[in-house]
Structures are given as C-alpha cells and as structure tokens.
N, C-alpha and C positions, 0 to 999 in steps of 0.2 A: 214221676217227681215234678212239682211246680218249676216252673221257668226260673224264677228268682231263687230258688234252693240250688238248681243245677249251677246258675251262674256264679253263686257264692262258693259252691264247691270248688269249681273252676279256677276260683281265685286264690284257694289255700295255698301258703306257701310253707314249705317245711325246712328249717334250718337246723344246722348241728353245731352247736355252741362247743368249742374247745378251749378248756380251763386248762393252762400251764400252771400247776400249784405248786412246782418246785421254784421259781422265783416272782419277785414284788412286779406286777405289772397290771395297770389300767387297761391296757391293750389286749383285747380278748378275740383270738380267730374264730371264724366261722365259716361253714360250707352251707351251700345250698343245694338242695335235692331238686332233680328236675321235674318240673311240674308234669309232665305229660308221661313221664318214665319214673315210677316210684323206687327202682332199684337202682338208679344212676345220681351221682353227684356230679358238679360242673367241676372241672379240672383247674380250679381258682380259688385261693386262698384269701377271704375278705376278712377285714378287721372292724371292729367296733372298740368304743372305750366305755367303760364303766368306771368311774374316778374312784369311787369308794374302796375298789381292791387293789389300788395301787401301792400298799404295804403289806398285803395278807399273803400269807403262804402256808403250805401243808393243811390247807382246808380240804374239804370235800364238795364237789358240786354233784348235783343228782338232778334228774327231771321227773316230774310227776303231773301228771294231768296237763301237758301243755305249759306248766311253769316249771321254773329253774330255781333252786334252792342253794344257797352256797353257806356252809355249815362249817362252824369252828375255826381252827387254823391259829395262826400265831402271826405278829406283826413283827415284820423281819428288822426294822430300825431300833426297836427296843427289846424284842424276844419276849412281849407280853402275850400271854394266851389270849382267846378270846372264844366266848361262851355265847356270841351273837349267829344268828341265823338271819339271813336276807333273801327274799322271795322275788323273782322277776316275773312278770305276768307280760307275754308277749303282745295279747290282744290291746292292751292300754299301752304297751313298751314303759312301764313304770317298775323302779325298785321300791319294795318296802322293808322295814324290820319288821322280824317275827318275834315270837316268843323266845327268850333266850334258854340256852341249855342250862342244866341244873349243874353239870359241872364243865369247865373250860377242856379242851381236848383238841389233839392234832394226831395225825398217822393213824388214823382209827377206821374200822370198817362202814360202809353204810350198804343199804340196800331199803327198796320198798316192798311192801306187803300189805295188800288190802286196803290200797288207797292211805296208807301211813309210811312215815320214814322211819326206819331203825338205824340207830349209831349204836357201835359196839367196840369197848374197850379203847384202844390207842395211847397215847401218851398224855398224863395231865399236869399239874404243877410239879416244879422241879424235876421234870422229867420221869416223874413216876410212872412205870406201865401198870393202867387201869384196867379194871374188868366190869366196870358198870355197863348196863345197857339202859338206852333212853328210846320212848318212843314219842314220834310228832304226829298230832292228828291236825289237818289241815283244816278239818271242819270248826275245830274249837281253837283253834290257834294255841295250841298247849302242847307242851313237853310232860312225858311223864315217866318216872322212874320203873323200870321193869327188873331189879335184882341184878343178878351178877352173873358173869360166865363162870364156868369151873374154874378156869386160870385166867391170869391176866394176861393180854394180848395186844399187839400192835404189829403194823404191816401186813395184816391177815386180809383175806378175803371172805365176803359173804355173799350169798343170794337165797331168795327163797325157793323152795322147790315143795310144792303141796301145800300142807299148812305149816311147814316147819321152817326155821332159818337155820342154814347152814353154814359153819364156820370151818375154815380151812387155814390153819395155824402154819407158820413159817417155819417152823422146827421141823425135824425130818419127821415125815410121814406120820403126822399126828392130828388126828381128827379130834372134833367136840366130842366130849365123854360119851354121848350116846352111840357114836360112831366109830369107837375107836377098833373095830373088828376090819374094819374097811380102810386099809392104809395106802398110800400113794405108791405108784412104782418107784417114784424116785423123790428127793424133797424138792419144795417149790417156795418160794419167796418173792414179795413183789408181783404178785401174778394178777390175772384175771379170772373170776369164777363166775361161769353164766349157765343160766339156765334156760335151755331151749328145747322145745318137744320131748319134755319129759326125760331130758337127759341132763347131765352135768358137763360142761366143758370147761377145762383149765386150758389157759394161753400161756406160753412161754414154753415151746413145743406144746402142743396139743395134746391132751389126754380127753378121754370122753368116760363118764360113769353113767350106765343106765341105770335109770331110778327104779328100776324093777329087779334085775338082777345085779347083786352088789358085785361086780366085777370092773375092773378098769382096763381099757384097751387102747393101743396106742394106734392113732388113725394112720390110713396109707399114705395120705397127703401131710407133709409138714410146713409149718411156717418157713420161709426161705430167709429171713431176716431175723437175726437174733432182738429179743427184746423183752425187757422188764418194764414194769410200771407203765405199760401202755394201755392206752382207752379205746373201747370199742362202741359200737352203735349197731341196731339192726334195722335194715329197710327189706321190709317183706322178707324173701326167702335169702338175704345175702347178709352176712356179718362181716363188717368193715373192722379191720384192726388198724389202729392209727398211732403213731408216734412212739413214747418209749425210747429206751436206750440199751447198748449192749453192757453187760456187765462187767465183760473182760477189759474193754476199752474207753468204757464210758461215753462213745460215741453216740448221738442221739441216732434213732432210725427213722428216715425220712420217707420211704416207701410205704403207702397206703397197700395192704392187702385186703383181699374179698374172699371170703368163705362162701362158698353154695352150701346150704344147710340141707339140700336133698343127696348132693354128691358127694360133699365134704372137699370137692376140687377147691385150690386155691390159687389166685391168680393176683397179678400186680394191676393196681388202678392206677396210680400216678406217684410222683414223687412230690413231697413238699419242699418250699424251698425255707422253711422255717422251722427250727428246731423245738420239739414239743417232746421233751425228755420223762416228763412224769405228766399225765395230760386224764382229765375226766371228759367223757363227752355227754352232752345232754341235746336232746332233741327237743323243739318247741313247733308247733304250727299256728299259724294265725291267717286269718283273711281280712284284716284289717290293714290300714297302711301302717308301716312301724319304721319311725324315723332312725332307729338305730340298725335294723339287719336290711329294710329294703331298698334303701336309693341306689346303692350299688348292684344287688341282686336284680335288680330289674331289668338290668342290661344282658345277663347271662341267659336268658331265655332264647337269646340269637345264637348261642355258641352251640358248637358240636360238643356232644358229650362224650365223655370217655367210658 
C-alpha cells in the first residue's frame, strides 16, 4: 500500500450520529469509534448542532454510502407534514436539500437496498395511514413511486434480505402477504428488524429468524433492559443497541448494550447521561477535517475505551 494511502486510512474517523426523532431539537448527539479498535466506542456523548432540524419530529434518519439522510416527518410548532429530504456529506461537512418525497409522511418504515433508499407506509395528511412505497436513487437525486403495500401500515419495521424487502407489521403475528405462514412467537410493535449473517433479528426481547429455515427461535441471551423505539448500529462483529424506552413506565433506557454476533452474548457498554427515547443511528466516516464532528472528537484518542 502506498505510504500516503496508508496515512490517509489511519486518519479515517468513524462517527455514530444519534437522532432523537421524538422531540424537536437542533442539538444532535454523536459517538466516536476508537481509531485503533473498530469494535469500540468512546464512553462519552458529544453534541453538534444542525439548525434546520430545530422544529422537526417523527422523521427518519438513515445512512447510505457515508452520507446521512433526514426524511419526511412533521413540524412540531405547526403540525405541518414534511415531504423534504436533506443529505449530510461528512467529507465536506455540508447539508443540502434533495428531491422531495411524492407524498409527505411520518411514522414510516425506511431501509436501504442496492444503494437506494426505500420508504414504506406511515401516516400522511389528516393522519391517514398510508400504504404507498417510494424509492430514492442518490445517483439521479430522484424519488420514484413503487406501488402500494398489501395494507396500510405505520410504526412497522423493514429490512432488506437477499433481493426482497421484508416488513414486520405491528399488528399481532402478521407478516406481509408473501410471508403470512411465518408468524412471530408473540406480537411486536415499535421494534427493530435487523438483517445480519443471513438471519433476521428482532430487538425488543430478541428473536431470530434464519433465512433458510422459516422457524423463529428465542436466543439464549436476552436484552437486560426493556426498550422499544431503540436504535442500533453494527461495528464489525458487534451490534450496539442504544436508547429507546420502557413501554410500561415510559422511562428512557440509558444503558447501551452490545451483542456479539458470533456468540450472541450480550454485555453492558456504558450508560448515557442523555435520554434518547426514540432514536435512529447513522454511521459516517471521513478522513477530512470536519468542523461539526471533529473538534471534540480529536481529544478522545487519548481516552481509555470501554
């Protein structure tokens, strides 16, 4: 490897942006991944400011190709729905407006597949539950309508497995039409649906469905802290579970848990000082100086990592 290429690689910083979408705020928390240990994060929550988000709630945030996209939602002060999408490029530390959704929506499902972004269902005008699906292609900066779901849906989870998009409905034990024979052991709502190693994992008590044999199984190790609407991100062979809240008492879950994807053992990482009751996690990397994310993060390389 050429010397300059090696130096450039060593300067890459990885950040995990945490978007608390249940309340209007322009202060966005983020974590920094240890430069010399890609499995670990520094035990300190940092904050940056993105002013355009100060009144936006119930949007979705997702990362794709080292960029972050903020999609849809509604404005807390007026209740007006948004059909806008904004893209953050960490390499140049810049936000820009992208093509707008065909229809405004909030409380929808979102996932990525084949370098495109898919939004599914949600709530539209007059809080109508909708069933339309749209696809965004960053290469052309265009949204395209892709027809309808079998039924209107909101608060659902979705992920890409193989060449299909999977949707898990919040109603008891119901899959999308093509999967109706594969029911869940128990109902789920406001959960996470994650594809990893040819299996689907559901968080909010953990269930796993193997993509080859259509059987659910309960894993030996379980989350120690009850949480719904939590966020997650993967670093190498570890899956981090962050935020969310207890559905019984509505208290925020502050402990970060980490799942070893080889053994499925679960361990505590550290406790957050900030409440992130409903959160989306987005990973970005950059080897350029970033005024929004790097000033505080530069000092963390001297920390002992948890």
